[in-house]
All heavy atoms as TSV, in Angstrom:
chain	resi	resn	atom	element	x	y	z
A	1	MET	N	N	-98.407	-88.991	-9.443
A	1	MET	CA	C	-96.992	-89.171	-9.690
A	1	MET	C	C	-96.819	-89.803	-11.068
A	1	MET	O	O	-97.110	-90.964	-11.251
A	1	MET	CB	C	-96.384	-90.100	-8.645
A	1	MET	CG	C	-96.254	-89.525	-7.274
A	1	MET	SD	S	-95.267	-90.646	-6.271
A	1	MET	CE	C	-96.047	-90.464	-4.729
A	2	LYS	N	N	-96.361	-89.052	-11.987
A	2	LYS	CA	C	-96.122	-89.578	-13.327
A	2	LYS	C	C	-94.662	-89.373	-13.684
A	2	LYS	O	O	-93.976	-88.540	-13.106
A	2	LYS	CB	C	-96.987	-88.851	-14.359
A	2	LYS	CG	C	-98.467	-89.128	-14.192
A	2	LYS	CD	C	-98.796	-90.524	-14.609
A	2	LYS	CE	C	-100.286	-90.762	-14.486
A	2	LYS	NZ	N	-100.651	-92.136	-14.666
A	3	GLY	N	N	-94.186	-90.133	-14.663
A	3	GLY	CA	C	-92.812	-89.979	-15.099
A	3	GLY	C	C	-91.886	-90.955	-14.411
A	3	GLY	O	O	-92.282	-92.026	-13.994
A	4	PHE	N	N	-90.630	-90.554	-14.272
A	4	PHE	CA	C	-89.600	-91.439	-13.745
A	4	PHE	C	C	-88.807	-90.719	-12.668
A	4	PHE	O	O	-88.473	-89.552	-12.805
A	4	PHE	CB	C	-88.666	-91.866	-14.884
A	4	PHE	CG	C	-87.500	-92.690	-14.419
A	4	PHE	CD1	C	-87.655	-94.035	-14.171
A	4	PHE	CD2	C	-86.264	-92.108	-14.224
A	4	PHE	CE1	C	-86.584	-94.795	-13.737
A	4	PHE	CE2	C	-85.190	-92.861	-13.796
A	4	PHE	CZ	C	-85.347	-94.208	-13.558
A	5	TRP	N	N	-88.526	-91.413	-11.597
A	5	TRP	CA	C	-87.723	-90.875	-10.510
A	5	TRP	C	C	-86.961	-92.021	-9.885
A	5	TRP	O	O	-87.474	-93.121	-9.763
A	5	TRP	CB	C	-88.629	-90.213	-9.465
A	5	TRP	CG	C	-87.879	-89.482	-8.410
A	5	TRP	CD1	C	-87.506	-89.965	-7.189
A	5	TRP	CD2	C	-87.387	-88.154	-8.474
A	5	TRP	NE1	N	-86.823	-89.021	-6.483
A	5	TRP	CE2	C	-86.736	-87.888	-7.257
A	5	TRP	CE3	C	-87.432	-87.153	-9.432
A	5	TRP	CZ2	C	-86.145	-86.674	-6.972
A	5	TRP	CZ3	C	-86.850	-85.948	-9.142
A	5	TRP	CH2	C	-86.218	-85.711	-7.935
A	6	HIS	N	N	-85.708	-91.783	-9.484
A	6	HIS	CA	C	-84.899	-92.830	-8.867
A	6	HIS	C	C	-84.307	-92.302	-7.566
A	6	HIS	O	O	-83.942	-91.132	-7.481
A	6	HIS	CB	C	-83.770	-93.267	-9.813
A	6	HIS	CG	C	-82.909	-94.334	-9.229
A	6	HIS	ND1	N	-83.302	-95.651	-9.162
A	6	HIS	CD2	C	-81.689	-94.277	-8.648
A	6	HIS	CE1	C	-82.348	-96.352	-8.578
A	6	HIS	NE2	N	-81.361	-95.544	-8.261
A	7	GLY	N	N	-84.218	-93.157	-6.567
A	7	GLY	CA	C	-83.634	-92.749	-5.293
A	7	GLY	C	C	-83.273	-93.952	-4.443
A	7	GLY	O	O	-83.276	-95.091	-4.900
A	8	TYR	N	N	-82.967	-93.684	-3.177
A	8	TYR	CA	C	-82.518	-94.701	-2.235
A	8	TYR	C	C	-83.146	-94.411	-0.883
A	8	TYR	O	O	-83.212	-93.256	-0.461
A	8	TYR	CB	C	-80.986	-94.626	-2.142
A	8	TYR	CG	C	-80.383	-95.480	-1.059
A	8	TYR	CD1	C	-80.132	-96.823	-1.270
A	8	TYR	CD2	C	-80.085	-94.944	0.184
A	8	TYR	CE1	C	-79.588	-97.611	-0.277
A	8	TYR	CE2	C	-79.538	-95.716	1.185
A	8	TYR	CZ	C	-79.285	-97.051	0.942
A	8	TYR	OH	O	-78.758	-97.817	1.937
A	9	VAL	N	N	-83.623	-95.450	-0.209
A	9	VAL	CA	C	-84.169	-95.297	1.139
A	9	VAL	C	C	-83.567	-96.346	2.063
A	9	VAL	O	O	-83.144	-97.415	1.620
A	9	VAL	CB	C	-85.716	-95.403	1.181
A	9	VAL	CG1	C	-86.368	-94.179	0.591
A	9	VAL	CG2	C	-86.212	-96.664	0.499
A	10	GLU	N	N	-83.534	-96.007	3.341
A	10	GLU	CA	C	-83.005	-96.910	4.364
A	10	GLU	C	C	-83.938	-96.850	5.565
A	10	GLU	O	O	-84.407	-95.772	5.944
A	10	GLU	CB	C	-81.599	-96.470	4.752
A	10	GLU	CG	C	-80.949	-97.351	5.798
A	10	GLU	CD	C	-79.533	-96.900	6.096
A	10	GLU	OE1	O	-78.660	-97.117	5.236
A	10	GLU	OE2	O	-79.321	-96.327	7.169
A	11	LEU	N	N	-84.208	-98.002	6.151
A	11	LEU	CA	C	-85.107	-98.099	7.296
A	11	LEU	C	C	-84.451	-98.979	8.349
A	11	LEU	O	O	-83.943	-100.058	8.029
A	11	LEU	CB	C	-86.435	-98.729	6.851
A	11	LEU	CG	C	-87.438	-99.105	7.941
A	11	LEU	CD1	C	-88.014	-97.845	8.582
A	11	LEU	CD2	C	-88.546	-99.968	7.357
A	12	VAL	N	N	-84.427	-98.511	9.588
A	12	VAL	CA	C	-83.950	-99.330	10.698
A	12	VAL	C	C	-85.171	-99.671	11.535
A	12	VAL	O	O	-85.859	-98.786	12.037
A	12	VAL	CB	C	-82.888	-98.599	11.546
A	12	VAL	CG1	C	-82.460	-99.467	12.716
A	12	VAL	CG2	C	-81.701	-98.210	10.690
A	13	LEU	N	N	-85.435	-100.966	11.660
A	13	LEU	CA	C	-86.616	-101.437	12.362
A	13	LEU	C	C	-86.195	-102.564	13.297
A	13	LEU	O	O	-85.681	-103.583	12.840
A	13	LEU	CB	C	-87.649	-101.933	11.346
A	13	LEU	CG	C	-89.022	-102.305	11.840
A	13	LEU	CD1	C	-89.726	-101.089	12.447
A	13	LEU	CD2	C	-89.858	-102.865	10.715
A	14	ALA	N	N	-86.357	-102.353	14.584
A	14	ALA	CA	C	-85.983	-103.346	15.601
A	14	ALA	C	C	-84.518	-103.767	15.455
A	14	ALA	O	O	-84.172	-104.936	15.573
A	14	ALA	CB	C	-86.909	-104.559	15.535
A	15	GLY	N	N	-83.659	-102.805	15.149
A	15	GLY	CA	C	-82.230	-103.070	15.044
A	15	GLY	C	C	-81.770	-103.676	13.729
A	15	GLY	O	O	-80.595	-103.940	13.542
A	16	VAL	N	N	-82.697	-103.909	12.802
A	16	VAL	CA	C	-82.359	-104.465	11.486
A	16	VAL	C	C	-82.438	-103.341	10.462
A	16	VAL	O	O	-83.417	-102.598	10.421
A	16	VAL	CB	C	-83.329	-105.603	11.096
A	16	VAL	CG1	C	-83.006	-106.135	9.704
A	16	VAL	CG2	C	-83.293	-106.713	12.128
A	17	THR	N	N	-81.408	-103.217	9.633
A	17	THR	CA	C	-81.380	-102.181	8.602
A	17	THR	C	C	-81.856	-102.757	7.271
A	17	THR	O	O	-81.340	-103.772	6.808
A	17	THR	CB	C	-79.965	-101.605	8.438
A	17	THR	OG1	O	-79.546	-101.061	9.688
A	17	THR	CG2	C	-79.928	-100.514	7.379
A	18	TYR	N	N	-82.842	-102.114	6.696
A	18	TYR	CA	C	-83.350	-102.473	5.371
A	18	TYR	C	C	-82.970	-101.341	4.419
A	18	TYR	O	O	-83.188	-100.172	4.729
A	18	TYR	CB	C	-84.874	-102.616	5.393
A	18	TYR	CG	C	-85.366	-103.723	6.289
A	18	TYR	CD1	C	-85.616	-103.491	7.637
A	18	TYR	CD2	C	-85.582	-104.993	5.791
A	18	TYR	CE1	C	-86.069	-104.509	8.467
A	18	TYR	CE2	C	-86.033	-106.018	6.609
A	18	TYR	CZ	C	-86.271	-105.763	7.948
A	18	TYR	OH	O	-86.724	-106.771	8.761
A	19	GLU	N	N	-82.404	-101.696	3.277
A	19	GLU	CA	C	-81.988	-100.706	2.277
A	19	GLU	C	C	-82.621	-101.072	0.946
A	19	GLU	O	O	-82.729	-102.241	0.606
A	19	GLU	CB	C	-80.469	-100.700	2.125
A	19	GLU	CG	C	-79.729	-100.402	3.411
A	19	GLU	CD	C	-78.227	-100.595	3.261
A	19	GLU	OE1	O	-77.788	-101.338	2.363
A	19	GLU	OE2	O	-77.497	-99.988	4.043
A	20	ALA	N	N	-83.006	-100.049	0.195
A	20	ALA	CA	C	-83.613	-100.307	-1.116
A	20	ALA	C	C	-83.397	-99.130	-2.037
A	20	ALA	O	O	-83.437	-97.979	-1.622
A	20	ALA	CB	C	-85.106	-100.568	-0.975
A	21	GLY	N	N	-83.156	-99.437	-3.297
A	21	GLY	CA	C	-83.221	-98.433	-4.341
A	21	GLY	C	C	-84.675	-98.375	-4.791
A	21	GLY	O	O	-85.408	-99.356	-4.663
A	22	TYR	N	N	-85.116	-97.240	-5.262
A	22	TYR	CA	C	-86.497	-97.176	-5.744
A	22	TYR	C	C	-86.585	-96.387	-7.039
A	22	TYR	O	O	-85.777	-95.530	-7.331
A	22	TYR	CB	C	-87.441	-96.581	-4.690
A	22	TYR	CG	C	-87.262	-95.106	-4.398
A	22	TYR	CD1	C	-87.949	-94.143	-5.137
A	22	TYR	CD2	C	-86.416	-94.675	-3.390
A	22	TYR	CE1	C	-87.799	-92.793	-4.875
A	22	TYR	CE2	C	-86.256	-93.325	-3.115
A	22	TYR	CZ	C	-86.948	-92.391	-3.854
A	22	TYR	OH	O	-86.784	-91.055	-3.592
A	23	ASP	N	N	-87.593	-96.753	-7.795
A	23	ASP	CA	C	-87.938	-96.058	-9.027
A	23	ASP	C	C	-89.426	-95.765	-8.970
A	23	ASP	O	O	-90.209	-96.549	-8.438
A	23	ASP	CB	C	-87.662	-96.924	-10.258
A	23	ASP	CG	C	-86.193	-97.274	-10.391
A	23	ASP	OD1	O	-85.384	-96.334	-10.461
A	23	ASP	OD2	O	-85.865	-98.469	-10.410
A	24	ILE	N	N	-89.816	-94.632	-9.496
A	24	ILE	CA	C	-91.227	-94.315	-9.677
A	24	ILE	C	C	-91.471	-94.418	-11.179
A	24	ILE	O	O	-90.916	-93.647	-11.957
A	24	ILE	CB	C	-91.572	-92.885	-9.179
A	24	ILE	CG1	C	-91.134	-92.687	-7.728
A	24	ILE	CG2	C	-93.054	-92.610	-9.373
A	24	ILE	CD1	C	-91.808	-93.559	-6.717
A	25	LEU	N	N	-92.251	-95.406	-11.570
A	25	LEU	CA	C	-92.534	-95.652	-12.979
A	25	LEU	C	C	-94.040	-95.662	-13.186
A	25	LEU	O	O	-94.742	-96.471	-12.574
A	25	LEU	CB	C	-91.946	-96.991	-13.421
A	25	LEU	CG	C	-90.429	-97.122	-13.297
A	25	LEU	CD1	C	-90.010	-98.569	-13.482
A	25	LEU	CD2	C	-89.746	-96.240	-14.319
A	26	ASP	N	N	-94.523	-94.786	-14.034
A	26	ASP	CA	C	-95.953	-94.722	-14.357
A	26	ASP	C	C	-96.824	-94.705	-13.108
A	26	ASP	O	O	-97.844	-95.383	-13.029
A	26	ASP	CB	C	-96.342	-95.882	-15.266
A	26	ASP	CG	C	-95.645	-95.803	-16.610
A	26	ASP	OD1	O	-95.445	-94.664	-17.096
A	26	ASP	OD2	O	-95.296	-96.855	-17.175
A	27	GLY	N	N	-96.399	-93.942	-12.119
A	27	GLY	CA	C	-97.201	-93.765	-10.924
A	27	GLY	C	C	-97.095	-94.852	-9.877
A	27	GLY	O	O	-97.802	-94.821	-8.883
A	28	MET	N	N	-96.232	-95.841	-10.069
A	28	MET	CA	C	-96.059	-96.918	-9.097
A	28	MET	C	C	-94.656	-96.848	-8.494
A	28	MET	O	O	-93.697	-96.461	-9.164
A	28	MET	CB	C	-96.263	-98.278	-9.749
A	28	MET	CG	C	-97.661	-98.496	-10.287
A	28	MET	SD	S	-98.936	-98.505	-9.021
A	28	MET	CE	C	-98.636	-100.066	-8.251
A	29	VAL	N	N	-94.541	-97.244	-7.229
A	29	VAL	CA	C	-93.250	-97.307	-6.547
A	29	VAL	C	C	-92.678	-98.702	-6.761
A	29	VAL	O	O	-93.335	-99.697	-6.457
A	29	VAL	CB	C	-93.407	-97.067	-5.027
A	29	VAL	CG1	C	-92.071	-97.196	-4.320
A	29	VAL	CG2	C	-94.031	-95.713	-4.760
A	30	GLN	N	N	-91.473	-98.791	-7.301
A	30	GLN	CA	C	-90.810	-100.080	-7.490
A	30	GLN	C	C	-89.535	-100.074	-6.662
A	30	GLN	O	O	-88.605	-99.338	-6.956
A	30	GLN	CB	C	-90.486	-100.322	-8.960
A	30	GLN	CG	C	-89.772	-101.636	-9.187
A	30	GLN	CD	C	-89.539	-101.906	-10.650
A	30	GLN	OE1	O	-90.478	-101.895	-11.442
A	30	GLN	NE2	N	-88.288	-102.144	-11.017
A	31	LEU	N	N	-89.510	-100.898	-5.614
A	31	LEU	CA	C	-88.327	-101.024	-4.766
A	31	LEU	C	C	-87.477	-102.184	-5.247
A	31	LEU	O	O	-88.008	-103.220	-5.637
A	31	LEU	CB	C	-88.720	-101.331	-3.321
A	31	LEU	CG	C	-89.476	-100.301	-2.525
A	31	LEU	CD1	C	-89.811	-100.873	-1.153
A	31	LEU	CD2	C	-88.660	-99.044	-2.363
A	32	THR	N	N	-86.167	-102.028	-5.182
A	32	THR	CA	C	-85.249	-103.113	-5.443
A	32	THR	C	C	-84.481	-103.365	-4.157
A	32	THR	O	O	-83.749	-102.504	-3.679
A	32	THR	CB	C	-84.280	-102.768	-6.590
A	32	THR	OG1	O	-85.051	-102.435	-7.746
A	32	THR	CG2	C	-83.367	-103.932	-6.902
A	33	ILE	N	N	-84.709	-104.551	-3.585
A	33	ILE	CA	C	-84.081	-104.947	-2.328
A	33	ILE	C	C	-83.230	-106.167	-2.645
A	33	ILE	O	O	-83.745	-107.276	-2.745
A	33	ILE	CB	C	-85.141	-105.276	-1.261
A	33	ILE	CG1	C	-86.132	-104.126	-1.125
A	33	ILE	CG2	C	-84.479	-105.603	0.069
A	33	ILE	CD1	C	-87.415	-104.489	-0.424
A	34	GLY	N	N	-81.932	-105.941	-2.847
A	34	GLY	CA	C	-81.084	-107.040	-3.313
A	34	GLY	C	C	-81.557	-107.469	-4.683
A	34	GLY	O	O	-81.603	-106.669	-5.611
A	35	GLN	N	N	-81.969	-108.733	-4.797
A	35	GLN	CA	C	-82.484	-109.234	-6.073
A	35	GLN	C	C	-84.010	-109.293	-6.092
A	35	GLN	O	O	-84.600	-109.771	-7.040
A	35	GLN	CB	C	-81.915	-110.613	-6.367
A	35	GLN	CG	C	-80.421	-110.585	-6.613
A	35	GLN	CD	C	-79.866	-111.954	-6.958
A	35	GLN	OE1	O	-80.571	-112.953	-6.936
A	35	GLN	NE2	N	-78.602	-111.998	-7.283
A	36	LEU	N	N	-84.636	-108.804	-5.040
A	36	LEU	CA	C	-86.089	-108.810	-4.954
A	36	LEU	C	C	-86.671	-107.496	-5.448
A	36	LEU	O	O	-86.045	-106.451	-5.325
A	36	LEU	CB	C	-86.535	-109.038	-3.510
A	36	LEU	CG	C	-86.087	-110.334	-2.857
A	36	LEU	CD1	C	-86.488	-110.343	-1.397
A	36	LEU	CD2	C	-86.680	-111.526	-3.581
A	37	ILE	N	N	-87.883	-107.569	-5.960
A	37	ILE	CA	C	-88.588	-106.372	-6.429
A	37	ILE	C	C	-89.932	-106.294	-5.724
A	37	ILE	O	O	-90.661	-107.281	-5.643
A	37	ILE	CB	C	-88.804	-106.415	-7.954
A	37	ILE	CG1	C	-87.460	-106.384	-8.672
A	37	ILE	CG2	C	-89.691	-105.262	-8.409
A	37	ILE	CD1	C	-87.565	-106.608	-10.160
A	38	VAL	N	N	-90.243	-105.126	-5.206
A	38	VAL	CA	C	-91.534	-104.855	-4.579
A	38	VAL	C	C	-92.187	-103.723	-5.356
A	38	VAL	O	O	-91.564	-102.689	-5.580
A	38	VAL	CB	C	-91.361	-104.427	-3.096
A	38	VAL	CG1	C	-92.692	-103.997	-2.501
A	38	VAL	CG2	C	-90.742	-105.553	-2.278
A	39	VAL	N	N	-93.420	-103.910	-5.772
A	39	VAL	CA	C	-94.163	-102.868	-6.474
A	39	VAL	C	C	-95.366	-102.491	-5.614
A	39	VAL	O	O	-96.100	-103.364	-5.154
A	39	VAL	CB	C	-94.626	-103.341	-7.869
A	39	VAL	CG1	C	-95.434	-102.262	-8.556
A	39	VAL	CG2	C	-93.428	-103.746	-8.716
A	40	ALA	N	N	-95.537	-101.203	-5.368
A	40	ALA	CA	C	-96.632	-100.741	-4.507
A	40	ALA	C	C	-97.204	-99.433	-5.030
A	40	ALA	O	O	-96.532	-98.698	-5.753
A	40	ALA	CB	C	-96.113	-100.537	-3.081
A	41	GLU	N	N	-98.430	-99.162	-4.644
A	41	GLU	CA	C	-99.040	-97.878	-4.976
A	41	GLU	C	C	-98.464	-96.806	-4.062
A	41	GLU	O	O	-98.202	-97.057	-2.891
A	41	GLU	CB	C	-100.552	-97.952	-4.797
A	41	GLU	CG	C	-101.225	-98.839	-5.819
A	41	GLU	CD	C	-102.730	-98.765	-5.735
A	41	GLU	OE1	O	-103.265	-97.808	-5.154
A	41	GLU	OE2	O	-103.370	-99.684	-6.255
A	42	PRO	N	N	-98.272	-95.606	-4.572
A	42	PRO	CA	C	-97.752	-94.519	-3.732
A	42	PRO	C	C	-98.811	-94.007	-2.764
A	42	PRO	O	O	-100.009	-94.220	-2.961
A	42	PRO	CB	C	-97.375	-93.442	-4.747
A	42	PRO	CG	C	-98.267	-93.708	-5.914
A	42	PRO	CD	C	-98.471	-95.193	-5.954
A	43	LEU	N	N	-98.354	-93.352	-1.719
A	43	LEU	CA	C	-99.270	-92.726	-0.767
A	43	LEU	C	C	-99.825	-91.445	-1.376
A	43	LEU	O	O	-99.064	-90.646	-1.940
A	43	LEU	CB	C	-98.525	-92.369	0.519
A	43	LEU	CG	C	-97.985	-93.528	1.333
A	43	LEU	CD1	C	-97.116	-92.998	2.467
A	43	LEU	CD2	C	-99.119	-94.351	1.876
A	44	PRO	N	N	-101.111	-91.216	-1.278
A	44	PRO	CA	C	-101.690	-89.974	-1.815
A	44	PRO	C	C	-101.077	-88.745	-1.129
A	44	PRO	O	O	-100.984	-88.683	0.094
A	44	PRO	CB	C	-103.176	-90.090	-1.472
A	44	PRO	CG	C	-103.420	-91.546	-1.249
A	44	PRO	CD	C	-102.133	-92.088	-0.710
A	45	GLY	N	N	-100.616	-87.799	-1.911
A	45	GLY	CA	C	-100.061	-86.558	-1.394
A	45	GLY	C	C	-98.664	-86.657	-0.814
A	45	GLY	O	O	-98.133	-85.676	-0.304
A	46	ALA	N	N	-98.037	-87.830	-0.875
A	46	ALA	CA	C	-96.694	-88.013	-0.312
A	46	ALA	C	C	-95.625	-87.743	-1.365
A	46	ALA	O	O	-95.888	-87.784	-2.567
A	46	ALA	CB	C	-96.544	-89.441	0.205
A	47	THR	N	N	-94.416	-87.483	-0.898
A	47	THR	CA	C	-93.287	-87.340	-1.818
A	47	THR	C	C	-92.883	-88.727	-2.319
A	47	THR	O	O	-93.312	-89.749	-1.778
A	47	THR	CB	C	-92.075	-86.697	-1.115
A	47	THR	OG1	O	-91.596	-87.597	-0.107
A	47	THR	CG2	C	-92.425	-85.348	-0.510
A	48	TYR	N	N	-92.038	-88.760	-3.329
A	48	TYR	CA	C	-91.525	-90.035	-3.837
A	48	TYR	C	C	-90.812	-90.800	-2.726
A	48	TYR	O	O	-91.029	-91.985	-2.527
A	48	TYR	CB	C	-90.536	-89.800	-4.977
A	48	TYR	CG	C	-91.121	-89.150	-6.194
A	48	TYR	CD1	C	-90.448	-88.118	-6.828
A	48	TYR	CD2	C	-92.324	-89.571	-6.742
A	48	TYR	CE1	C	-90.957	-87.516	-7.969
A	48	TYR	CE2	C	-92.847	-88.979	-7.878
A	48	TYR	CZ	C	-92.155	-87.950	-8.494
A	48	TYR	OH	O	-92.656	-87.373	-9.611
A	49	GLU	N	N	-89.960	-90.106	-1.985
A	49	GLU	CA	C	-89.186	-90.756	-0.928
A	49	GLU	C	C	-90.092	-91.291	0.186
A	49	GLU	O	O	-89.890	-92.406	0.676
A	49	GLU	CB	C	-88.162	-89.793	-0.351
A	49	GLU	CG	C	-87.249	-90.453	0.669
A	49	GLU	CD	C	-86.160	-89.532	1.173
A	49	GLU	OE1	O	-86.337	-88.296	1.156
A	49	GLU	OE2	O	-85.132	-90.064	1.592
A	50	GLU	N	N	-91.094	-90.530	0.580
A	50	GLU	CA	C	-92.026	-90.987	1.618
A	50	GLU	C	C	-92.781	-92.241	1.170
A	50	GLU	O	O	-92.964	-93.179	1.951
A	50	GLU	CB	C	-93.032	-89.886	1.964
A	50	GLU	CG	C	-92.432	-88.723	2.715
A	50	GLU	CD	C	-93.351	-87.515	2.775
A	50	GLU	OE1	O	-94.267	-87.373	1.942
A	50	GLU	OE2	O	-93.124	-86.698	3.688
A	51	SER	N	N	-93.192	-92.258	-0.068
A	51	SER	CA	C	-93.893	-93.427	-0.597
A	51	SER	C	C	-92.987	-94.644	-0.643
A	51	SER	O	O	-93.406	-95.757	-0.306
A	51	SER	CB	C	-94.446	-93.137	-1.991
A	51	SER	OG	O	-95.495	-92.200	-1.924
A	52	ALA	N	N	-91.738	-94.457	-1.048
A	52	ALA	CA	C	-90.783	-95.569	-1.098
A	52	ALA	C	C	-90.467	-96.078	0.310
A	52	ALA	O	O	-90.403	-97.281	0.540
A	52	ALA	CB	C	-89.505	-95.138	-1.812
A	53	LEU	N	N	-90.297	-95.172	1.244
A	53	LEU	CA	C	-90.007	-95.562	2.627
A	53	LEU	C	C	-91.195	-96.323	3.224
A	53	LEU	O	O	-91.015	-97.330	3.917
A	53	LEU	CB	C	-89.676	-94.328	3.458
A	53	LEU	CG	C	-89.143	-94.578	4.855
A	53	LEU	CD1	C	-87.898	-95.453	4.829
A	53	LEU	CD2	C	-88.836	-93.258	5.537
A	54	TYR	N	N	-92.391	-95.877	2.948
A	54	TYR	CA	C	-93.589	-96.574	3.427
A	54	TYR	C	C	-93.656	-97.986	2.834
A	54	TYR	O	O	-93.950	-98.950	3.541
A	54	TYR	CB	C	-94.851	-95.783	3.077
A	54	TYR	CG	C	-96.118	-96.457	3.528
A	54	TYR	CD1	C	-96.486	-96.440	4.872
A	54	TYR	CD2	C	-96.938	-97.118	2.623
A	54	TYR	CE1	C	-97.652	-97.074	5.298
A	54	TYR	CE2	C	-98.097	-97.745	3.039
A	54	TYR	CZ	C	-98.450	-97.725	4.377
A	54	TYR	OH	O	-99.593	-98.355	4.788
A	55	ALA	N	N	-93.386	-98.119	1.548
A	55	ALA	CA	C	-93.398	-99.438	0.907
A	55	ALA	C	C	-92.328	-100.339	1.517
A	55	ALA	O	O	-92.571	-101.531	1.739
A	55	ALA	CB	C	-93.191	-99.300	-0.604
A	56	LEU	N	N	-91.157	-99.786	1.815
A	56	LEU	CA	C	-90.093	-100.573	2.442
A	56	LEU	C	C	-90.524	-101.026	3.839
A	56	LEU	O	O	-90.294	-102.174	4.228
A	56	LEU	CB	C	-88.796	-99.766	2.510
A	56	LEU	CG	C	-87.581	-100.477	3.109
A	56	LEU	CD1	C	-87.257	-101.760	2.350
A	56	LEU	CD2	C	-86.376	-99.530	3.115
A	57	GLU	N	N	-91.176	-100.147	4.580
A	57	GLU	CA	C	-91.677	-100.519	5.903
A	57	GLU	C	C	-92.721	-101.635	5.794
A	57	GLU	O	O	-92.729	-102.581	6.585
A	57	GLU	CB	C	-92.290	-99.310	6.597
A	57	GLU	CG	C	-92.841	-99.629	7.968
A	57	GLU	CD	C	-93.512	-98.428	8.623
A	57	GLU	OE1	O	-93.606	-97.351	8.014
A	57	GLU	OE2	O	-93.952	-98.605	9.770
A	58	GLN	N	N	-93.610	-101.539	4.810
A	58	GLN	CA	C	-94.615	-102.573	4.596
A	58	GLN	C	C	-93.962	-103.909	4.264
A	58	GLN	O	O	-94.395	-104.964	4.726
A	58	GLN	CB	C	-95.577	-102.156	3.476
A	58	GLN	CG	C	-96.411	-100.934	3.809
A	58	GLN	CD	C	-97.308	-101.163	5.004
A	58	GLN	OE1	O	-98.207	-101.992	4.965
A	58	GLN	NE2	N	-97.060	-100.448	6.085
A	59	PHE	N	N	-92.888	-103.889	3.476
A	59	PHE	CA	C	-92.149	-105.106	3.151
A	59	PHE	C	C	-91.479	-105.666	4.408
A	59	PHE	O	O	-91.558	-106.855	4.690
A	59	PHE	CB	C	-91.096	-104.813	2.071
A	59	PHE	CG	C	-90.114	-105.938	1.906
A	59	PHE	CD1	C	-90.465	-107.085	1.213
A	59	PHE	CD2	C	-88.838	-105.847	2.435
A	59	PHE	CE1	C	-89.555	-108.125	1.066
A	59	PHE	CE2	C	-87.924	-106.877	2.302
A	59	PHE	CZ	C	-88.299	-108.027	1.615
A	60	ALA	N	N	-90.817	-104.800	5.177
A	60	ALA	CA	C	-90.071	-105.239	6.363
A	60	ALA	C	C	-90.991	-105.849	7.421
A	60	ALA	O	O	-90.563	-106.730	8.161
A	60	ALA	CB	C	-89.292	-104.054	6.955
A	61	THR	N	N	-92.229	-105.401	7.476
A	61	THR	CA	C	-93.167	-105.923	8.466
A	61	THR	C	C	-94.059	-107.037	7.907
A	61	THR	O	O	-94.966	-107.497	8.578
A	61	THR	CB	C	-94.050	-104.789	9.033
A	61	THR	OG1	O	-94.738	-104.140	7.973
A	61	THR	CG2	C	-93.206	-103.780	9.803
A	62	GLY	N	N	-93.800	-107.455	6.664
A	62	GLY	CA	C	-94.521	-108.579	6.093
A	62	GLY	C	C	-95.894	-108.251	5.546
A	62	GLY	O	O	-96.682	-109.161	5.253
A	63	LYS	N	N	-96.214	-106.986	5.374
A	63	LYS	CA	C	-97.533	-106.600	4.887
A	63	LYS	C	C	-97.639	-106.634	3.358
A	63	LYS	O	O	-98.739	-106.693	2.811
A	63	LYS	CB	C	-97.928	-105.237	5.430
A	63	LYS	CG	C	-98.103	-105.298	6.933
A	63	LYS	CD	C	-98.501	-103.977	7.511
A	63	LYS	CE	C	-98.687	-104.146	9.009
A	63	LYS	NZ	N	-98.125	-103.089	9.777
A	64	ILE	N	N	-96.494	-106.551	2.684
A	64	ILE	CA	C	-96.453	-106.765	1.229
A	64	ILE	C	C	-95.311	-107.734	0.952
A	64	ILE	O	O	-94.379	-107.848	1.740
A	64	ILE	CB	C	-96.305	-105.465	0.404
A	64	ILE	CG1	C	-95.052	-104.692	0.783
A	64	ILE	CG2	C	-97.527	-104.603	0.524
A	64	ILE	CD1	C	-94.811	-103.463	-0.076
A	65	VAL	N	N	-95.376	-108.421	-0.146
A	65	VAL	CA	C	-94.366	-109.416	-0.473
A	65	VAL	C	C	-93.579	-109.011	-1.705
A	65	VAL	O	O	-94.007	-108.153	-2.483
A	65	VAL	CB	C	-95.001	-110.809	-0.698
A	65	VAL	CG1	C	-95.626	-111.317	0.590
A	65	VAL	CG2	C	-96.019	-110.771	-1.816
A	66	ALA	N	N	-92.428	-109.638	-1.862
A	66	ALA	CA	C	-91.551	-109.354	-3.003
A	66	ALA	C	C	-91.548	-110.549	-3.939
A	66	ALA	O	O	-91.865	-111.663	-3.550
A	66	ALA	CB	C	-90.137	-109.079	-2.509
A	67	ARG	N	N	-91.171	-110.284	-5.165
A	67	ARG	CA	C	-90.969	-111.373	-6.122
A	67	ARG	C	C	-89.525	-111.310	-6.580
A	67	ARG	O	O	-88.941	-110.244	-6.705
A	67	ARG	CB	C	-91.944	-111.269	-7.285
A	67	ARG	CG	C	-91.820	-109.979	-8.026
A	67	ARG	CD	C	-92.930	-109.793	-9.015
A	67	ARG	NE	N	-92.899	-108.379	-9.402
A	67	ARG	CZ	C	-93.016	-107.961	-10.624
A	67	ARG	NH1	N	-93.193	-108.793	-11.597
A	67	ARG	NH2	N	-92.973	-106.677	-10.899
A	68	GLY	N	N	-88.959	-112.458	-6.827
A	68	GLY	CA	C	-87.542	-112.508	-7.184
A	68	GLY	C	C	-87.333	-112.909	-8.605
A	68	GLY	O	O	-88.175	-113.280	-9.331
């Protein structure tokens, strides 16, 4: 995944809705959740949206952290 891509993902997990804008920059997924930023590696062979949704799920379940 090279170049730039922007989109939006939403995840409902245990009745809580998580929303994030995402950018793909130089092969990395960058989520913006409110004022927090999460940067993660994309999933091999996945679409931009699938990679962003996976990163959001990882954030929502505490497997990756954000910086503000």
